[in-house]
N, C-alpha and C positions, 0 to 999 in steps of 0.2 A: 580772772583778775585776782592775783594773790594779795592778801593783806594780813597783818598780824594785829588782831583787834585788842591789843593790850596797851596801845600807845595813845593815851588820852591827851588832847581832844581830837587827835587826827583820825583814829579809828577805835570805836568802842562797841562792844557787844552788849546789847540791852538784855534784860531778863527774858524777853520774848525770843531771843536768839537773833533778832534783826540787828543790822549794823547801822551805826550813825557816826558822825564826826566830820571834820573839815575835809579830809581826803575823800570820804564816801560821797559827801555832797558835791565836791568838785568833779569826781569821776562820773557821777550820774549826770551832771550838767554837761560835761564834755561829750558823753555818749549821746545825749539828746541833740546837741547841735551838730555833732559829726555823723549822726545817723547810724549808730550801732547799739547793740544791746550789751549790757554788762552783767556777768554773773560772778559774784565774789566768792572766793575760797579762802578760808582761814588757814594760815600757815605760820609756824614759828619764824620769827625774824631771821634767825641764823640759817634757815633752810631756803630762804627766798632766792638768793643768787644762784644756788645750784639748781633749783627748780626752773629758773629762767634759762640757764645754760642747757639744761636737758630738754627744754621746750615742753615741759609738763604744764606750764601756764603760758598764756599769751603776753601777760604784762603783770606788773606789780606796783601798787601804790601803798606805801607804809612808812612815810617820813624817811625815805631812802636818800641819803646824801650823795650827790654827784661827786665822785672822787676819781682821780687819775687811775688808781688801782682797779676800781670797779669797771672803768671804761675799757680796760684790757679784755674783759670777758663778756660784758653785756653792753647794751646801748641805753641811752637816756633821752627822754623828751627834753624840750627847752625847760629851763627852771620854772617851777610853779610856786615856790615858797622860799623866802629868805629866812634862814634860821641861824642857829649858833649854839655852841656848847656853853653851859654855865656850871658853876660850882654851887651845889646846895649843901648847907650845913645846918646843924641844930641852932635854934634861935639864940641860945646862950653862948655859942662859940664866937669869940672875938679874935681868935688867933689866925684863922684862915681868911685871907683877904684877896689872894691872887695866885697865879701859877707857882711862884716861888715858895709860898707858904704851904704847898702841897707836898713838898719834898719829904720823903720818909714817912708819910702819913698812910693810914689805911683808907683805900678808895674803893667805892662800889660802882660797878658799871653793868650795862646790859651786854650780853654775849653778842658778838657780831656787829656792834654799833661803832660809830665814829668816836663815841665817848671812850669805848674800850681801846681803840687804836691810840687815842690821845693819851690815855692814862699810862700807856706803856712808855711814853716819853718823859714821865715824871721821875726824876732820880730817886732811887731807893724806895719807891712807893710799894706798899703791899696791896695788891689788887684782888678784890673779890668779884666774881662774875655771877650774874643772875639772869633769869629768863625774861623778867618783866619789871617794870617800874615799881608797882606796889611792893614787891619783895625787897628791892634794894632800899627803898625809903623806910620800910619797917626796920631794916637792919641799922639804918642811920639813927632812927628814933630810939632803938634799943641800945645804942651806944657801941655797937660792934664795929662800926666804921666811923672815920672822922668826917668823910665827905662823900658826896655822889657827884660824878661827872656825867651829865646827860643833857638832852635837849632843853634849851632855855624856855621855849614857849610851852612845852608840855608841863614842865615843872611849875612855871608861873600860873598856868591855867589851874593846875591841881591846888595850888596854894590859894588862889583867888576864890575858888569854889568851895573852900573849906575842907577839901579832901585831905590836905596835908596840914595838920596842926603841929606847931612847934618846929617848923622848918622854914628857912629863908634862903633866898638866892643872893650870892655875893654880887656886888655891884657890876663889876666888869665882865663882859663876855670873854670867854677864852678864844673863841674862833668865830668867823663868819662863814657860813656855808649855804648851799642851795639844795633843795630837794628836787628830784626829778621823778617822772614816771618811768620805771625800768622795764625794758623789753629785751628779748633775745637779740643778738646781732642780726642785722638784715631783716628786722621785723617788718611785715607788710602793713602793720597797724600804726607805725610810728608817725607817718605823715598825717593821718587822720587825727591822731591824738594831738599833735602839734598845732594843727589848724583849729582844733576844738579849743585849746588853751588860748590861742590868739583871739578867737571870737569872744570868749568869756572876758578876756582882759579889755577888749575894745567896747563891748556892749554893757559893761557895768555889772555883770553877774558875778564876776570874781570878787569885786569890791563888796557886794552884798554878802557873799558867803564868808569872806574874811571878817566883816563887821559882825556877823552873827556869832562867830566862834571866838573872836579875840577882842571885840568891842573897841576896835582901833582902826585907823586908816591903813590901808594896805600900802606897802613900800613899792618903789619901782623895781621891776625885775628885768634882768638882761634877756636879750633875744635868744642867746645860745650859751 
């Protein structure tokens, strides 16, 4: 199972080397109810899709948004998380309020992310790409970029836990999207993964994991 352990709070590598996070808890719970064992392998996010296509890994969980483009080359489980992209700015920035105010600005994104895809649609934006969240938030704090476009939940979690001082999220989400567990096309494991997700949604385990990491009620998820 591939994962990029830089996406807090979905996948985090502890000092001991062990992994924790919403995705890790969820995948371990799926494995338990579906009756298979999981071995996690850390991979950079931008190498995940190619590793699935080459079948070097059986599956990947890493806050991977289900998109029409990605569905051309890989398969996804039913949605397991409702997410969205948000704009993060320095606390003292009052000029950036929405998509239109990003025009011509310096924007930081993670390589291979839907935030990077979205940033390319911003007219005249100057885009800087980074391998991980901590790097682009540091660039924002240093004043090298005007805004970051990234996952709303990961950003809000980092701010809530005091990891990001001096940064705030602009009120309106830019997008609504869903994460899925990614597999190669025609994966023999997809059915078991989907059944596992359905079981966790119906028996209350999903709600418990969501509450643990986000301290909020979990939203309704579509079946497919």
